[in-house]
N, CA and C atoms as a LAMMPS dump frame, in Angstrom:
ITEM: TIMESTEP
0
ITEM: NUMBER OF ATOMS
420
ITEM: BOX BOUNDS ff ff ff
-5.0000000000000000e+02 5.0000000000000000e+02
-5.0000000000000000e+02 5.0000000000000000e+02
-5.0000000000000000e+02 5.0000000000000000e+02
ITEM: ATOMS id mol type element x y z
1 1 1 N -357.691 -190.125 -164.142
2 1 2 C -356.614 -190.262 -164.886
3 1 3 C -355.374 -190.165 -164.664
4 2 1 N -355.247 -188.669 -164.287
5 2 2 C -354.073 -187.772 -163.606
6 2 3 C -353.518 -188.5 -162.032
7 3 1 N -354.708 -189.244 -161.697
8 3 2 C -354.019 -189.527 -160.467
9 3 3 C -352.825 -190.664 -160.735
10 4 1 N -353.406 -191.409 -161.365
11 4 2 C -352.957 -192.541 -161.958
12 4 3 C -351.359 -192.434 -162.274
13 5 1 N -351.477 -191.099 -162.911
14 5 2 C -349.805 -190.491 -162.844
15 5 3 C -349.112 -190.565 -162.693
16 6 1 N -349.806 -189.487 -161.699
17 6 2 C -349.135 -189.047 -160.192
18 6 3 C -348.681 -189.819 -159.529
19 7 1 N -349.276 -190.896 -159.242
20 7 2 C -348.945 -192.361 -158.321
21 7 3 C -348.085 -193.014 -158.736
22 8 1 N -347.851 -193.019 -160.691
23 8 2 C -346.557 -194.032 -161.177
24 8 3 C -345.46 -193.297 -160.795
25 9 1 N -345.572 -191.892 -160.924
26 9 2 C -344.302 -191.113 -160.826
27 9 3 C -343.343 -191.076 -159.744
28 10 1 N -344.635 -190.496 -158.959
29 10 2 C -344.279 -190.708 -157.039
30 10 3 C -343.103 -192.515 -157.055
31 11 1 N -344.182 -193.362 -157.569
32 11 2 C -343.749 -194.47 -157.508
33 11 3 C -342.261 -194.595 -157.853
34 12 1 N -341.893 -194.352 -159.279
35 12 2 C -340.315 -194.47 -159.858
36 12 3 C -339.886 -193.299 -158.557
37 13 1 N -340.425 -192.146 -158.393
38 13 2 C -339.274 -191.592 -157.445
39 13 3 C -338.501 -192.237 -156.272
40 14 1 N -339.724 -193.004 -156.075
41 14 2 C -339.435 -193.718 -154.622
42 14 3 C -338.157 -195.013 -154.768
43 15 1 N -338.918 -195.12 -155.416
44 15 2 C -337.738 -196.361 -156.168
45 15 3 C -336.581 -196.443 -156.685
46 16 1 N -336.26 -195.036 -157.924
47 16 2 C -335.117 -194.779 -157.505
48 16 3 C -334.171 -193.706 -156.87
49 17 1 N -334.556 -193.563 -155.362
50 17 2 C -334.539 -193.033 -154.786
51 17 3 C -333.777 -194.539 -153.493
52 18 1 N -334.991 -195.438 -153.239
53 18 2 C -334.196 -196.539 -152.712
54 18 3 C -333.025 -197.268 -153.265
55 19 1 N -333.205 -197.242 -154.76
56 19 2 C -331.829 -197.596 -155.428
57 19 3 C -330.591 -196.568 -155.403
58 20 1 N -330.633 -196.161 -154.816
59 20 2 C -329.964 -194.56 -154.782
60 20 3 C -329.342 -195.24 -153.428
61 21 1 N -329.855 -195.549 -152.496
62 21 2 C -329.343 -195.712 -151.411
63 21 3 C -329.557 -196.397 -150.207
64 22 1 N -329.477 -197.535 -151.593
65 22 2 C -329.349 -198.973 -151.079
66 22 3 C -328.539 -199.349 -150.939
67 23 1 N -328.165 -200.363 -150.154
68 23 2 C -327.044 -201.534 -149.858
69 23 3 C -326.221 -201.49 -150.291
70 24 1 N -326.307 -202.156 -151.459
71 24 2 C -326.365 -202.464 -152.947
72 24 3 C -325.829 -201.607 -153.957
73 25 1 N -325.015 -200.819 -153.509
74 25 2 C -325.082 -199.697 -154.979
75 25 3 C -324.213 -200.36 -155.893
76 26 1 N -323.685 -201.364 -156.361
77 26 2 C -322.851 -202.081 -157.394
78 26 3 C -323.527 -202.226 -158.686
79 27 1 N -322.54 -202.055 -159.487
80 27 2 C -323.215 -201.83 -160.964
81 27 3 C -323.538 -203.192 -161.312
82 28 1 N -324.268 -203.791 -162.469
83 28 2 C -324.429 -204.887 -162.047
84 28 3 C -324.566 -204.595 -164.431
85 29 1 N -323.783 -205.565 -165.063
86 29 2 C -324.174 -205.17 -166.356
87 29 3 C -324.557 -203.907 -166.848
88 30 1 N -323.364 -203.179 -167.457
89 30 2 C -323.593 -201.746 -167.919
90 30 3 C -323.567 -201.862 -169.13
91 31 1 N -324.8 -201.211 -169.743
92 31 2 C -324.858 -201.113 -171.431
93 31 3 C -324.556 -200.218 -171.692
94 32 1 N -323.894 -200.112 -172.546
95 32 2 C -323.489 -198.462 -173.125
96 32 3 C -323.062 -197.453 -172.649
97 33 1 N -322.027 -197.645 -172.243
98 33 2 C -321.158 -196.783 -170.858
99 33 3 C -322.141 -196.192 -169.879
100 34 1 N -323.127 -196.793 -169.635
101 34 2 C -323.755 -196.01 -168.375
102 34 3 C -323.638 -196.455 -167.316
103 35 1 N -323.253 -194.971 -166.772
104 35 2 C -322.56 -194.55 -165.562
105 35 3 C -323.851 -195.132 -164.144
106 36 1 N -323.187 -195.012 -163.028
107 36 2 C -323.562 -195.884 -161.841
108 36 3 C -324.774 -195.124 -161.552
109 37 1 N -325.578 -194.708 -160.296
110 37 2 C -326.831 -194.098 -160.462
111 37 3 C -326.672 -193.406 -159.178
112 38 1 N -325.95 -193.1 -158.435
113 38 2 C -325.04 -192.971 -157.433
114 38 3 C -324.04 -193.49 -156.843
115 39 1 N -323.149 -193.423 -156.756
116 39 2 C -321.447 -193.884 -156.165
117 39 3 C -321.741 -193.795 -154.604
118 40 1 N -321.124 -194.568 -154.35
119 40 2 C -321.008 -194.106 -152.403
120 40 3 C -320.502 -193.237 -151.68
121 41 1 N -319.455 -192.501 -152.547
122 41 2 C -318.864 -191.506 -152.096
123 41 3 C -320.283 -190.201 -152.215
124 42 1 N -320.125 -189.903 -153.508
125 42 2 C -321.525 -189.685 -153.214
126 42 3 C -322.362 -189.005 -151.941
127 43 1 N -322.796 -190.634 -151.55
128 43 2 C -324.037 -190.714 -150.184
129 43 3 C -322.641 -190.773 -149.328
130 44 1 N -321.655 -190.768 -149.105
131 44 2 C -321.14 -190.552 -147.53
132 44 3 C -320.727 -189.117 -147.538
133 45 1 N -320.341 -188.023 -148.869
134 45 2 C -320.167 -187.091 -148.472
135 45 3 C -321.489 -186.056 -148.23
136 46 1 N -322.7 -186.707 -148.872
137 46 2 C -323.484 -185.842 -149.154
138 46 3 C -324.398 -186.268 -147.181
139 47 1 N -323.648 -186.779 -146.52
140 47 2 C -324.205 -187.228 -144.918
141 47 3 C -323.909 -186.262 -144.334
142 48 1 N -322.343 -185.75 -144.59
143 48 2 C -322.149 -184.062 -143.557
144 48 3 C -322.481 -183.164 -144.356
145 49 1 N -323.592 -182.923 -144.947
146 49 2 C -323.81 -181.586 -145.326
147 49 3 C -325.622 -182.245 -145.377
148 50 1 N -326.519 -181.921 -144.123
149 50 2 C -327.748 -182.717 -143.902
150 50 3 C -328.513 -182.145 -144.881
151 51 1 N -329.908 -182.243 -145.073
152 51 2 C -331.353 -182.122 -145.939
153 51 3 C -331.777 -180.851 -144.407
154 52 1 N -332.138 -179.477 -145.057
155 52 2 C -332.758 -178.854 -143.776
156 52 3 C -333.792 -178.292 -143.974
157 53 1 N -334.702 -178.978 -143.503
158 53 2 C -336.296 -178.572 -143.68
159 53 3 C -336.723 -177.492 -143.209
160 54 1 N -337.068 -176.383 -143.049
161 54 2 C -337.647 -175.328 -142.426
162 54 3 C -339.038 -175.118 -142.47
163 55 1 N -339.124 -174.601 -141.33
164 55 2 C -340.825 -174.556 -140.891
165 55 3 C -341.363 -173.546 -140.5
166 56 1 N -341.569 -172.55 -141.097
167 56 2 C -341.924 -171.047 -140.32
168 56 3 C -343.598 -171.2 -139.845
169 57 1 N -343.059 -170.989 -138.73
170 57 2 C -344.43 -170.835 -137.476
171 57 3 C -344.739 -169.946 -137.385
172 58 1 N -345.837 -169.734 -136.48
173 58 2 C -346.703 -168.238 -135.69
174 58 3 C -347.069 -168.951 -134.278
175 59 1 N -346.897 -168.515 -133.185
176 59 2 C -347.172 -169.119 -131.624
177 59 3 C -348.86 -169.41 -131.828
178 60 1 N -349.737 -168.798 -132.113
179 60 2 C -351.423 -169.221 -132.052
180 60 3 C -351.886 -169.946 -133.315
181 61 1 N -350.296 -170.209 -134.028
182 61 2 C -351.129 -170.89 -135.681
183 61 3 C -351.607 -172.526 -135.213
184 62 1 N -352.343 -172.983 -135.486
185 62 2 C -353.203 -174.672 -134.904
186 62 3 C -352.163 -175.206 -136.316
187 63 1 N -352.667 -174.75 -137.045
188 63 2 C -351.991 -175.38 -138.708
189 63 3 C -350.31 -176.127 -138.538
190 64 1 N -349.711 -174.955 -138.029
191 64 2 C -348.599 -174.797 -137.717
192 64 3 C -347.679 -176.336 -137.22
193 65 1 N -348.695 -176.403 -135.735
194 65 2 C -348.365 -177.752 -135.049
195 65 3 C -348.632 -178.809 -136.143
196 66 1 N -350.014 -178.812 -136.558
197 66 2 C -349.913 -180.03 -137.345
198 66 3 C -348.871 -179.827 -138.127
199 67 1 N -348.191 -178.999 -139.325
200 67 2 C -347.352 -179.578 -139.956
201 67 3 C -345.883 -179.683 -139.805
202 68 1 N -345.804 -179.596 -138.214
203 68 2 C -344.666 -179.475 -137.969
204 68 3 C -344.513 -181.474 -137.369
205 69 1 N -345.786 -181.407 -136.594
206 69 2 C -345.773 -183.089 -136.472
207 69 3 C -346.144 -183.767 -138.085
208 70 1 N -346.284 -183.577 -139.021
209 70 2 C -346.729 -184.173 -140.018
210 70 3 C -345.333 -184.605 -141.012
211 71 1 N -344.375 -183.168 -140.575
212 71 2 C -343.043 -183.57 -140.881
213 71 3 C -342.12 -184.332 -140.271
214 72 1 N -342.038 -184.258 -139.52
215 72 2 C -341.45 -185.458 -138.324
216 72 3 C -341.821 -186.722 -138.975
217 73 1 N -342.923 -186.933 -138.703
218 73 2 C -343.384 -188.174 -139.428
219 73 3 C -342.939 -188.692 -140.56
220 74 1 N -343.343 -187.788 -141.195
221 74 2 C -342.773 -188.192 -142.902
222 74 3 C -341.015 -188.428 -143.17
223 75 1 N -340.463 -187.583 -141.805
224 75 2 C -339.067 -187.761 -142.492
225 75 3 C -339.158 -189.284 -141.124
226 76 1 N -339.471 -189.667 -140.134
227 76 2 C -339.316 -190.686 -139.314
228 76 3 C -339.859 -192.001 -140.128
229 77 1 N -340.549 -191.957 -140.9
230 77 2 C -340.869 -193.299 -141.932
231 77 3 C -340.685 -193.736 -143.296
232 78 1 N -339.619 -192.337 -144.247
233 78 2 C -338.935 -192.12 -144.998
234 78 3 C -337.798 -193.141 -144.346
235 79 1 N -337.475 -193.025 -143.618
236 79 2 C -335.9 -193.24 -142.601
237 79 3 C -334.672 -192.999 -143.453
238 80 1 N -334.247 -191.433 -144.313
239 80 2 C -333.324 -191.212 -144.708
240 80 3 C -332.404 -191.028 -143.717
241 81 1 N -331.896 -192.081 -142.87
242 81 2 C -330.698 -192.025 -141.72
243 81 3 C -329.911 -190.997 -142.261
244 82 1 N -329.044 -192.159 -142.702
245 82 2 C -327.388 -191.194 -143.434
246 82 3 C -326.959 -190.531 -143.513
247 83 1 N -328.361 -190.037 -144.193
248 83 2 C -328.403 -188.599 -145.249
249 83 3 C -328.599 -187.1 -143.677
250 84 1 N -329.275 -187.358 -142.68
251 84 2 C -329.132 -186.401 -141.546
252 84 3 C -330.028 -185.651 -142.399
253 85 1 N -331.368 -185.467 -141.864
254 85 2 C -332.178 -184.812 -142.503
255 85 3 C -332.368 -183.819 -141.175
256 86 1 N -332.741 -182.156 -141.338
257 86 2 C -332.499 -181.571 -139.884
258 86 3 C -333.942 -180.536 -140.017
259 87 1 N -334.448 -180.649 -139.249
260 87 2 C -336.041 -179.898 -139.124
261 87 3 C -335.506 -178.871 -138.872
262 88 1 N -335.736 -177.676 -138.73
263 88 2 C -335.922 -176.18 -138.266
264 88 3 C -336.982 -175.375 -137.793
265 89 1 N -337.773 -175.059 -136.321
266 89 2 C -338.515 -174.597 -136.794
267 89 3 C -338.176 -172.824 -136.409
268 90 1 N -338.872 -171.874 -137.391
269 90 2 C -338.011 -170.976 -137.384
270 90 3 C -339.588 -170.307 -136.902
271 91 1 N -339.851 -169.871 -136.426
272 91 2 C -341.131 -168.586 -135.563
273 91 3 C -340.9 -167.127 -136.335
274 92 1 N -341.636 -167.033 -136.834
275 92 2 C -341.68 -165.605 -137.648
276 92 3 C -341.814 -164.289 -136.996
277 93 1 N -342.283 -164.523 -135.634
278 93 2 C -342.649 -163.216 -134.588
279 93 3 C -341.025 -162.659 -134.137
280 94 1 N -339.544 -163.835 -134.404
281 94 2 C -339.041 -163.927 -133.719
282 94 3 C -337.925 -164.042 -135.004
283 95 1 N -337.954 -163.876 -136.023
284 95 2 C -337.105 -163.852 -137.084
285 95 3 C -337.999 -162.914 -138.375
286 96 1 N -337.518 -161.517 -137.933
287 96 2 C -338.555 -160.803 -138.826
288 96 3 C -337.59 -160.548 -140.217
289 97 1 N -336.536 -160.335 -139.505
290 97 2 C -335.785 -159.711 -141.195
291 97 3 C -335.655 -161.197 -141.815
292 98 1 N -335.44 -162.59 -141.47
293 98 2 C -335.187 -163.497 -141.838
294 98 3 C -336.728 -163.65 -142.801
295 99 1 N -337.666 -163.324 -142.772
296 99 2 C -338.979 -163.376 -143.065
297 99 3 C -338.933 -163.042 -143.878
298 100 1 N -338.864 -161.589 -143.55
299 100 2 C -338.846 -160.967 -144.976
300 100 3 C -337.781 -160.178 -146.081
301 101 1 N -336.728 -161.162 -145.861
302 101 2 C -335.934 -161.664 -147.009
303 101 3 C -335.893 -162.779 -147.877
304 102 1 N -336.595 -163.878 -147.329
305 102 2 C -337.28 -164.677 -147.493
306 102 3 C -338.509 -164.647 -148.705
307 103 1 N -339.29 -163.916 -148.409
308 103 2 C -340.7 -163.332 -148.778
309 103 3 C -341.462 -164.308 -148.126
310 104 1 N -341.389 -164.726 -146.495
311 104 2 C -342.82 -165.657 -146.578
312 104 3 C -344.101 -164.628 -145.969
313 105 1 N -345.151 -165.492 -146.55
314 105 2 C -346.148 -164.297 -146.523
315 105 3 C -347.196 -165.012 -145.352
316 106 1 N -347.466 -166.173 -145.643
317 106 2 C -348.244 -167.006 -144.64
318 106 3 C -347.386 -167.47 -143.702
319 107 1 N -348.228 -168.461 -142.808
320 107 2 C -347.686 -169.565 -142.053
321 107 3 C -349.171 -170.819 -142.783
322 108 1 N -348.67 -172.284 -142.12
323 108 2 C -347.362 -172.565 -142.204
324 108 3 C -346.541 -172.289 -143.763
325 109 1 N -345.008 -172.418 -143.765
326 109 2 C -344.338 -172.272 -144.882
327 109 3 C -343.561 -173.842 -144.471
328 110 1 N -343.381 -174.385 -145.62
329 110 2 C -342.574 -175.58 -145.07
330 110 3 C -341.687 -175.49 -146.528
331 111 1 N -339.961 -175.662 -146.07
332 111 2 C -338.982 -175.097 -146.954
333 111 3 C -337.83 -176.27 -147.216
334 112 1 N -338.139 -176.978 -148.033
335 112 2 C -337.454 -178.31 -148.616
336 112 3 C -336.246 -178.075 -149.623
337 113 1 N -335.593 -177.541 -149.193
338 113 2 C -334.621 -177.823 -150.593
339 113 3 C -334.551 -176.111 -150.832
340 114 1 N -334.74 -176.099 -152.686
341 114 2 C -335.218 -175.502 -152.932
342 114 3 C -336.872 -174.765 -152.902
343 115 1 N -337.447 -176.111 -152.832
344 115 2 C -339.104 -176.285 -153.344
345 115 3 C -339.856 -175.919 -151.491
346 116 1 N -340.782 -175.356 -152.027
347 116 2 C -341.528 -173.89 -151.472
348 116 3 C -342.959 -174.676 -150.908
349 117 1 N -343.529 -174.635 -149.871
350 117 2 C -345.01 -175.269 -149.479
351 117 3 C -345.6 -174.713 -148.295
352 118 1 N -346.673 -173.752 -148.936
353 118 2 C -347.378 -172.801 -147.936
354 118 3 C -348.765 -173.499 -147.853
355 119 1 N -349.045 -173.168 -146.32
356 119 2 C -350.009 -174.363 -146.016
357 119 3 C -350.334 -175.881 -145.629
358 120 1 N -350.682 -176.183 -145.038
359 120 2 C -350.713 -177.225 -144.334
360 120 3 C -351.06 -178.327 -145.783
361 121 1 N -350.583 -178.831 -145.897
362 121 2 C -350.17 -180.063 -146.991
363 121 3 C -350.416 -180.684 -147.327
364 122 1 N -350.649 -182.18 -147.965
365 122 2 C -351.166 -183.127 -147.314
366 122 3 C -349.411 -184.431 -147.207
367 123 1 N -349.902 -185.846 -146.518
368 123 2 C -348.064 -186.491 -146.716
369 123 3 C -347.741 -186.936 -147.844
370 124 1 N -348.553 -187.295 -148.889
371 124 2 C -347.506 -187.196 -149.755
372 124 3 C -347.223 -186.748 -150.435
373 125 1 N -347.505 -185.492 -150.616
374 125 2 C -347.358 -184.274 -150.672
375 125 3 C -345.276 -183.87 -150.499
376 126 1 N -345.739 -183.903 -149.299
377 126 2 C -344.637 -183.793 -148.312
378 126 3 C -342.993 -185.017 -148.989
379 127 1 N -343.468 -185.936 -148.632
380 127 2 C -343.011 -187.601 -149.318
381 127 3 C -342.307 -186.866 -150.526
382 128 1 N -343.484 -186.871 -151.279
383 128 2 C -342.766 -186.361 -153.18
384 128 3 C -341.34 -184.932 -152.893
385 129 1 N -341.822 -184.086 -152.037
386 129 2 C -340.164 -183.115 -151.888
387 129 3 C -339.468 -183.846 -150.943
388 130 1 N -339.353 -184.295 -149.551
389 130 2 C -338.057 -185.497 -149.165
390 130 3 C -337.534 -186.029 -150.336
391 131 1 N -338.219 -186.713 -150.991
392 131 2 C -337.304 -188.319 -152.353
393 131 3 C -336.87 -186.04 -153.056
394 132 1 N -337.345 -185.702 -153.45
395 132 2 C -336.429 -184.633 -154.768
396 132 3 C -335.317 -184.354 -153.873
397 133 1 N -335.114 -183.926 -152.938
398 133 2 C -334.664 -183.19 -152.315
399 133 3 C -333.574 -183.719 -151.956
400 134 1 N -333.5 -185.363 -151.586
401 134 2 C -332.994 -187.018 -151.601
402 134 3 C -331.682 -186.715 -152.836
403 135 1 N -332.985 -186.757 -153.743
404 135 2 C -332.222 -187.001 -155.253
405 135 3 C -331.406 -185.912 -155.55
406 136 1 N -331.633 -184.826 -155.116
407 136 2 C -331.016 -183.687 -155.588
408 136 3 C -329.628 -183.652 -154.401
409 137 1 N -329.471 -183.707 -153.53
410 137 2 C -328.663 -183.978 -152.423
411 137 3 C -327.826 -185.287 -152.664
412 138 1 N -327.615 -186.217 -153.744
413 138 2 C -326.939 -186.805 -154.073
414 138 3 C -326.607 -186.683 -155.526
415 139 1 N -327.092 -185.511 -155.846
416 139 2 C -326.344 -185.572 -157.234
417 139 3 C -327.334 -185.708 -158.266
418 140 1 N -328.638 -186.381 -158.715
419 140 2 C -329.457 -187.422 -159.445
420 140 3 C -329.655 -185.908 -160.077
């Protein structure tokens, strides 16, 4: 029961994201003073500020390599080329001050926007986080 509800919510997020970023952004049949979901200006301005995906890793961590490969695959499959998604690998051994200031306690830790996943997430979870980050980027 919960899984079905989560899938329908994920489907709605994907549809909304596709509608926001689709080629046809024109509004038809405005009802009751409704505003467009995303204007061309918002989408254009969001290109200059890429969505940063920070992946905190450690040299000997097998799961860190899997997490990096997974996030690269997810961003490739979602094809948000207009928004310029930037994946940054941050080795915890080389940046102890940053790790301490951000309160990173385990690796791999993936941070997309304001959301954070600790450990190896599944593909669906990463896709949802990417959709949320894209919607937040365009101001929805």
